[in-house]
N, C-alpha and C positions, 0 to 999 in steps of 0.2 A: 645304403638303403635304410629306411626307417624301421621301427620295431612295432609289433603288435603283441600285447600281453607279455612283454618281456622277452619274446623270442626274436632272434635275429636270423636273417637268411644268409647262408654261406654265399661267398662270391660265386657268380655264374661262371661256368667254364664250358668249353666246347663239349658237346655230348654226342654219343653215337645215336643212331636212329634205328638200330637193330635190337632185337630182343636180347636181354642179358642172359648169362648162364643161370642155372638154377640147381637147387638141391631138393631133397624131400625129407621131411621130418614127420614121422608117423603116417607116411603115405601122402602128405600134403605138400604141394609144390611151393617153394619160396624162391623168388628171383633175386639174384645178386645185382644190385644197382646203386645208383646215387640219386640225389635230388635232380641233378642236371639230366641224367639219362632218362629218369622217369618222366620228368616234365617234357623232355623232347619227344618221347614216345606218345604221351597223352595229347600234346598239341598237334603232332603229326596226324594222329588218328582223327582228332577233332576237325582238322582242315580238309578231310576227305570230302569230295563233292557229292558222293553218293551217300544219302542218309542211312541206308541199310548197312553200308560199310562202316559208318561212324558208330553204329550201335554196339558198344562193347562195355564191359565193366571191369573195374580195377578193385581188387581186394587189398586192404591195408592190414597186414597180419602182425599181431602181437601174440604173446603167450596164450591169452584168453581165446583168441580165434583159432590158434593152432590146436588147442585141446578140445574146443568144440568140434573141430573137424576130425580129430582123432576119435571122438566119441560117436560120430554120426557118418555113416557111409554116404548118405544123401548130401549132407552139407560139405563133406570133403570133396565129393565129385563136382559140386558147383564152384567151389573155390579153385579146383584144378582146371576148370573150364574157363576161368576168367582170363582176360587178355594180359594181365599183369598182377603179380602178388608181391607187394613191397614188404620189406623188412622193417616194420614199425617199431618193434621192440629190440632193445640191445641184446637180450639173450639170443635172439635169432641172428643178429649180426655176428655175435661171437661164434655161433655154430657155422655160419657161412664162411667166416675167415678160417676157422679150424679145418674146414673141408676144402680149402684152397682158393677161395674167392677173397683174396687179401684186400682188394680195393673196395669191397662192399662197405656201405655205410648205412647208418640208420636213416630210413626214409619215413619220418614221423608224419602221421596224417595231417595234423594241424599246420605244420610247417610246409608240407607238400602242397596243401591247399593254397598257401600264400604264393609259393613259387608258380603254381599253375595260374592263379589269378593275375600275377604280374605278367606272365607270358601271354595270357589271353588278352589282357589290356593292350599289350604291344602289338599283337597280331590281329586284333579286331575280331576275336572269337567270343560271341556272347555266352554267358554262363547262366545257370539257373540254380536255385536252392530248393531242396525238398526235405522237410523235417523240421523239428523244433517247434516251439510255441510261437504264436504271433509276436510276442514281445521280443523273443530271442531273434527271430528273423528280422524284425525292424532294426534292432541294434546292430546285428551282424551286417545288414545292408549298409547302414551308416558307416560302420567301421571299415568295410572293404572299399567303399567309394571314397572315403577320406584318404585312405592309403593309396588307392589306385584310381585316380579321377577319370581315367579313360576306360575303365572297366564297364562293360555293358552287362547289367544284371537283368536279363530279359524276363525272368519269372521267379517268383518266390511263393512256395506253397507250404502251408502248415497243415499237415493231415491230422485226422483225429488220432488219439493215442491208441485206441482199440482197433478192431478189424475195420477194413475199408470195404464198403459194398462194391459190387461189380460196376454199378452205375457211377458211383463217385470215382472209382478207379479209372473208368473210361473217360470221364470228364477231365481228370488230372492229366492223363496221357494226351488228350486233345489240347489242353492248355500248353503243355510242354512242347508239343509239336508245332503249334501255331507261334510260339514265342521265338522260334528260330535258334534256341540255345544249342550250342555245339558241345558244351560240357555241363554236366549235371552233378552237383555236389549233393550227396545223400547222407543225411544225419539222423538215422533211425536207430543206431546202436547195433552192436553185434549180438546175435547172428541175424537179426531181423533185416538189416539193410542189405546184406549179401543175398539173402533169399529174394528180397524185393527186386534187386537189380537183375538177378538171373531170370526172374519171371518176366521182366520187362525188356530184356534184350530182344531187339527186333521190333519192339513196339514204340520205343522212344529213340529218335535218331540223334543220339548224343553219346559221348563217352561219359559213363557214370562212375563216380568215385565214392566209395563208402567211407566217409571221414569221421564217423562216430561223434566223439565229444568235441570236435573242432568248432561246431556251431556255438556251443556254450562257452568254450574257452575264448574265442575271438569276440563274442558278444559281451564278455566280462561277467558272465553269470557264474562261472566256476573258475577257480584259480588253477594255474598250471604249476607243475613241480619246478623248482629251481633248475637251472641248466646243469649244475654239478650233479644233482640227483639223477637227472636224465642220462648223463654221460656214464654214470656208474650202474645204470640199470635199476635204480631205486625209485623210479616214478611210481611204481605200484604201492610202495610204502606211504608216499605222500598222499596219493589218492585215497588209500585205505583210511588214513588219518582224517581226511576231509569228509569222506562219506562212508563211515564204517558199517552202518546198517545195510546200505545198498550193495557194498562191494566186498564184504568180508568173505562170502562164500567163493566168489570168483577167484580171489587171490590165495586164500588159505587152502582151497581145494585144488585149483589148477596148477599153481606154481610148483608144489612138491612133485606132482605127477609129471609135469613137464621135465623137471630135472631127472627123474627116474627114466623117462622115455629117452631123453638124449643120451644118458649114460648107457642104457641098454643097447641103443643103436651104435654107440661108439665102440663098445666092447665086441658087438657082433661084427662090425666092420673090421676091427683089429684082428679078430680070429680068422675072418675070411681071407685076409691078405697074408697071413702067416704061411710059410711053406709046409 
């Protein structure tokens, strides 16, 4: 397989088509899976002949999303109602493995997007893009089609940065329905994209994936962390160095609180299992 933005895809392996096991951190569900199992589930759902059955959303969870869910009952509920919650961040993978899901791996949004595009191209499942600037969408489309020539990108929409009027929202929904897209990649950022997907479940007959910064990464507008930093769970440090003004609060506020939450739950579980 070729590479996009320095990321390589792990070799494809046979995957189950049943929902994976899961744990909860701060009351939020996280599913134990792999790129192969997640891609298999998403494409199986996308192939459903009934559009209503296809209409699902996938949350791609890292520390930021987990702590946003911890801080908001409403947001946590809509994450828990998603069809799949992948472990995007290595800290979540470490917790999954600690709690017995030893085969769990990081299911990183930008790389999952490539896996799904590859499978969609092979299976003839049209995809759509929602989010990003017109320039980002144009470059992203070129990048994906260069890598996956058989991929059908049925629709690409760059919504306004601010609020979307009901009239414009209805027009976007109609465009997406008419396009025939079975999979919709949503690049609005956390927590906006998860709220948008939850609000549009049942209105858009596609499996929706909130892939965050994947649009900017694959379009070449933002650099990704080196693979070794990703493996060590240090991607946050790289991104903070690249965009300190925008990201300092996210990492310096959420990361220590996440560690405290995980330790608190660990000691609580340990005490509850003691005789």
